[in-house]
N, C-alpha and C positions, 0 to 999 in steps of 0.2 A: 311257355309263354307264347301268346299270339298277338299279332299287330291289331291295334284297335283304331287309332286315328293319329294325327300328327299335330304338334304345336310348333309351328314354323318348320324347321328342318329336323326337329326332334320327334322320333316315333314314341307313341305311348303304347306300351305293351301291357297285357293283362294275363295274369295266371289263370288258366282254364279251370284249375282245381279250387283255389281259394279266393280269387277275385282281387288279389293284390295287384296294383298297377305301378309302373315305373317308366321313367324316360330312358330311352336307349337309342342312340348314345347320349350320355350326359353332356351338358355344356362343359367347355374347357374352363380352367381356372381363370383365364383372361376374360372369357365371356361373363362368368359370374362376378368378377371384380367390377366390370362395367355396370352390371345390373345393381350391385350393392354399393353404388356410388353415394355421394353426399345427398342426393335428392331422392334416396330410396324411401324414406319415411314420409308419411302423409303430412301435408302442409309445410314441406321443406321450403325454407326461405320466407315463410310467412309467420312472423313472430306472434301475431294475434291468433292465427290459426293453430299454431303449435300450443299456445296456452289453452285454447279450447280443447284440442286433442288430449292434452295432459289431464285436464279435469275429467274427461270421459274415461280415460285409462285408469285414473285413480279410483273412480267408482267401480270399474270392472275389477280392479285389483282387490278391493275390499271384498267383493263377492267371491273371488277365487280363494282368498285367505279364509273366508268363512267356511267354504267347502272343505278346505284342508283341516281346519280346526274341528269341524263336525266329524270328519273321518278319524282324526286323532282321538277324539273323545275328551279332550282337555285343552286348556289354553296353550297356545303355541309359545315355546321358549327354546332358546338355544341358537345354533348357527344355521343360517339359511343361505343357500347359493342359488342365484338365478343365472342360468346359461342363456346367452342371447338377451342381455338385459336392455338393449335398445337405449332409450333416453333415461332409463332408471325410474320410471313411474311406479312400477310394481315394488321395487326395492324401497322407495320412499314410504309407501304405505306399510310395508313389512317392518321397517325400522320404527315407524310410529307406534307399532304394537310391542315394541321392546325387543325385537329380534336383533341379533348381531348378523348383519347382512353383507354379503359379497356378491358382486355382479361381474360377469365376464362377457366381453363383447368383441367379436372379430372385427367389427368396423371401427377403425381409429376415430373417425369423426363422431360416431354415435357415442363411443366411450368417453370422448372429451365432453360432449354435452351432458352425459349422465354424471360425470365427475363434478361438473360445474353446478348442476341442478341439485344433486344429492348432498353435496358438501361433506362435512366430517362424519355424518351419520352412516355413510355407506363406503365400502371399499370397492373401487371400480378397477378392473384389470382389462387392459386391451390385449387380446390374444386368444389362446386356445386352452381348453380344459387340461390338455396334456401338461401344461405348466403347473397346475394345482396338483395333479397326480404325482409329478416329479417331486413336489415339496411335501408329499405325504399328508395333505390336508383332508379332513373329513367333516361332514356336516350332518345335522339332524334332519334337514329338509333340502331337497334339490328340486328346483322348479325350472321348466323350460316351456315356453309358449311359442308356437310357430317356428320350431327348430328342427324337429325330427324329420320332417318332410324335405328339409334342405340338405341334410348331411349325405355324404356319398355312401356310407355304410352304416345303416341304422343299428345293426347288430353290434358292430364294434363300438359305436357311440354309447349304446346302453351298457356295454361291459365297462366302458370308461366311467360312466355314471356310477356303476356299482363300486368302483374303486374309490369314489369320493364320498361314500355314505357309511354311516355307522351301522351296526348290526340291525338296529330297530328303526332305521331311518324311513322317512316317507318321501316318495318320489311322485311329483305331480307334473303332468304335461298336458298341453293343448295342441291338437292337430286338426286340420281339415278332414272331414269324414265323407267318404263316398256314399254313405247311406243317409246323409243329411237331406232334408226336403229340398233345399235349393239345388243340390247336386242332381237329384232325381228330376227336378223340373227343367233345369237348364242343360242337362246332358253334356255334350261336348263343348258347350259354351259356358260351362261353369267357370266362375271367376277365379277359382283356385287352380285351374289348369294353366300354369305359368311355367316358363322355361327354368326358373330357379327352384321350382318344386320338383324334386327328383323322384319322390315316392308318394303314392296315394293310398291311404289306408281306409278301411271300413272299421266299424267297431269290432267286428269279429277278427279281422286280420291283425289289428293292433293288440287285442287281447292275446292272440296266439303268439305274436312276437314277444310280448312282455313275459308271458309264461315260459317260453322257450329260453329266455335270457335270465331266468332266475328271480322273477318278481311274482308275488302272490297277493292274496286278499284284494283283488282288483275291483275297483269301483269305477264304472264308466258311465257318464251322464252327458246329455247335450250341454254345450257351453252357452252361457248367456253373457252378453256384453252390454255395456251402456254406450249407446250411439246417439247420433243426431242426424238429421237429414243432410246437413252440410258434410258430415264425415262420410256418409255413404256416397254422396255425390262426388266427393274427392276421390274415393276409391274407384268408382266407375269411370272417372275422368282419366285416372292413371292407368287403368286396365280396361280399355273399351271392350264392351260386349254388346253388339247391336241385336235387337233394337233397344235394349234396356238402357244403354248409356245415353242415347239421344233423348229418351223420355225423361230420364232423371235430370239431365242437363236442362231441359226445357222447364221442368218443375222448379229447379233451383233458381232459374232466372225470374220466375213468376212469384215465388214465395218471399215474404218479407224476412229479413235477417232474424228477427225475434223468433219466428216459427222455425226457421232452418236450424237454429242453434239450441232448440229445446231438447234436453236429454231424455232418452227413454231406453228401457231395457228390453232386449229382444233375444230370442233363441237364434243363434248363428249357425253357420255351416260347419262348426267345429264341435269336437267332443273334448271333455275333460276326463283324463284317466289318472287315477290316484292308486298307488300300490305301495307295498312294502317289500323289502328283501325277503326272499323265501328262505325257510330254515334249511341249512345245509345238511343233507343226509348222505351217508355212504350208500344206502340202499333205499329205494322208494318203497312206499307202503300203499297197498290196496286194501281198502275197507269194504268188506263184503257184508251187506245187510240182509239178514234172513228172517222174515216174518214167519211165525210158526203158529198153526192152529189145527188141531186134530189131524196130525200126520204121523201117527205112531208106526205105520208100516214103512215109512221112507226116511224119517227125520234123522235117525242115527247114522244110516249109511250116507245121507247127504252131508251131514256135518263132517264125518270122517273124510269124505272125498275132498271137501273144501280145505280142510286142515292138511291133507296129504298133498295137495296140489303144489307143484314146484314151477315157478316162473323165474327165469334168469334175472338177477339183480333186483327182484321185487319180493318184499315180504307181504304176508297176508294176515290181516286181523279179521276175526269173524264176530259180528255183533248180532246176537240172536234175540228176537223179541217174541216171548212166549205169551200168548193171549188167553190164558186160563182154559186150556184144552180140557175136554171131558172124556177123552178116549185113552188116557195114559201117556200122552205125548209130554205133558209137563214133567212127569217123573223121569222120562227118558232124557229130556233136556237137562234136568238137574244133575245128571251124571257127568255133564260136560262143563258145569259151572266153574270149576276150579282149574280147567285145562289152560295151559299157556296159550296166549293169543286169542282167547275167547272172552267176550263180555256178554252177559245175559241180562236182559231187562224183563222183569216180571210184571205183566199187566194183570190187574185184578179182575177184569172181565173183557171179553172180546168186543172191540169197537170196529174192526175191519182191517184189511191189509194196509190201507193208507195210513190209518192211525198208528199202526205198528211201525211202519217205515218212518213216519214223522217222529216217533218216540226215539228212534235210533239216531237221527241226524245230529243231535247235540253231542253224541259220543264219538263221532267220527274223528279219527286222528290221521287218516291217510291222505296221500296225494290224489288218489283216485277213489271213486265210489262205484260199486257194482251191486245191483239188487238181485238176490238169488232166492227163489222159492225153495221150500223144503220138500218138494215132490221130485219125481224123476223125469219131468217133461223136458228139461233142458240139459245140455251136456257141458259139464264143467271143463272139459278139454277145450272148449271154445274160448276160454279166458284169454289165451295168448293172442289169438287173432283179433279179439275185441279190443284189447289194450294197445295193439300196435299203432293205430292212428293217433292215440293219445301220447304215446312215448315218442313218436317221431315229430309231434307238433302239427300233424296234418289236420287234426280235429280236436275239439274239446268235448264232444258229445257223440256217443256211438250207440246205435240201436242194433241189437242182434235180431235180424229179420227172420221170422219163421217162413214167411211167404217169399222165398228167394231161392236162387239156384235152379237146378233142373228138376228137382223132385218136389211134388206137392206134399207138404207136411201138415197143413193146417187142419186141425180138428177132424181127423179121420176116425170116427168112433165106430169100431166094428160092431159093437152091441147096441148102438143108438145112432144109426145113420141119419135119420130125419133130424134129430137134434143137432148133429154136427153140421148138416147142410144149412139149417136155420141160422146157426151161429156164424157160419162163413158168409152167408148173405148179409147179415147184420154188420160183419166186419168190413165188407166192401163198402157198404153205405156210410158207415161212420168214418172210414178212411177217406172216402171222397169228400165228405164234409170238412174234415180237418185240412185236407190239401187245398180245398177251395177257400176256406176262411183265412188260412195262414200262408198261402202262396208256397206250398210244399209239394214234393213229388214222392211221398213215402209209400211204401208197400205195406208196412207193418208198424204203425205208430204206437200200437197197444202192446207190443212185446214186453215180457217181463224183463228181458235183458236190456237194461238201460245202464250205460257205463259213461261216466263223465268225470272231469276234474273236480276235485272237492271245492275249489275256489269258485266254481260256477254257481254255487248255492248262496254265496255271500249276498246278503240284503234281501233274499227271497223269503217270504212267509207262505206257508201252506196250510190248507184248511180241510181238504177232503179226507174222509175216513175209509171209504170203501175202495172198490176198483177204479172209481173216478179219479183217484190219486194219480194213476198212470197218465190220464189226460192232463191233469193239472201240472204235473212235473214236466211233461213234454212241452206244453204250451208256454209255461213261464220261462223255460230255458230258451225256447225258440224266440220268444218276444224280447229276451235279453240279448239276442244276436247270436246264439249258439245253434247253428244249423246242424242237425244230426247227419252223420254218415251211417248208412245202412250196410251191414255185413251179414250175409246168410249164415245161419247157425243150424246145428242139428236140433231136431225137435220131435218128441214123441207125445202126441196129444193123449190125454186121458179123458174118459167120459164122466158123466155125472155119477154113474154107478161106481166108478173107481175113485171118486172123491172130489170132482171138480166143484168149486164153490160159487161160481157166478150164478146170480139169481136172474133168470131171463125175464122175469116180470118186473123186477125192481131196478136192477143195475143199468139197463139201457137208458132209462130216464135220467139217471145221475150223470151218465156219460154225455148225453145231449146237453144237459144243463151246464156241465163244466166246459164243454167245447164252445158254447155260445157265451157264457158268462165271462170267461177269462180272455175272450177276444176283445172285450171292451173295458174290463176292469183295469184300473191303474195298478201297476205292479212296481 
């Protein structure tokens, strides 16, 4: 961690590796108690303003409930817990949908308001979630908005949330995000940099934390809220940030009340993360995807090496996609069809490597995914070092870089030196383009060794059939917030005479198309 800037007397530190930020030292309990006083919520002491704020929050609550329902894939039913329920606006909307709702709030004043507003429809508890854990209560849905950044120990808090959920429960949270547009624009003057916010997450660091604490099937999207100009002005008045606060205050005085109170929906500086409890396994599972076409000289040895590979505490499943080879490879693969831990997908005709990998994705059962060609170019003994950042939670996406370390390994074709040099030149050009368009600093974005958590694929659709799939997979994971870590690997390039399948007249155009297209396409 290194010092970044200060909020009052509190230092903001940033992790040089992952970008997570925190306050250090944290405010004392006495300081936080003063901050969370009776005037903490917007329009405190203004009954008309509170009614206006409640109507806005009710509209936002319906939007978030719709997101949870879409994630669940069915109508919401059962018990819902909101941690940090404030004045109970979200709970009231959840109860109106037929859910049995409970809210817990550390502020006695806010809990009292929530109890008065919600009435008999909602159970409101003033206190801490430890009370519910001690009583052995569990829920189908747990929701907390603007809470995780306030707790002293996010890991411990998420473990406590685990204790309050059923096996198939859905957990939804809303947190300020460092990668939000407003955070990037306002930098150290971002309105969410407050002494009561002890932690600052980006989409990537939040996903990493959730995965490390046993959550899966993550869906993270920008949060939208229903606001009004009056509500925004109230926020800037309570948390002054110059020159923004002065400008907003001036506009508030000039605009008529009717205009100031008009509701509108806007993307905020927060993100919504929805997840489920991960399946509890004694050993984790690595899914190795092996596309195969015309590799009769190497496929049998390659399959045997994968199946023989031993990784501590990790099992390996192998998914082979055979694309109607014409050199006898199909018959060799057939000998492995009934082997334990092997799944074979038979394609009726070859569509390309990308199509083969896409055919395998629905069959993946593992926690991690690794793409492995059926040739001898890459070393299976590199599996351990490639998986290490995923196992430690350091990264969700790893690239095995051929162009790394002290030794030059890229395309040294002894029998076709000119072709090798031409491909290396193209590699540098396409790498520079990827780095420029996506703000990366990669050396080998097109490596076959792409290793990632299986949940990274959730909600992604793929379309590329040939080697442009490598570009598509990289780009879509990066645009979802998964920045790859590059680790040098062993590599022995083979020439076209030895079976290399890249078409130098056709494939570069598909790479260029993918790199540009997926920069702008909505994913």
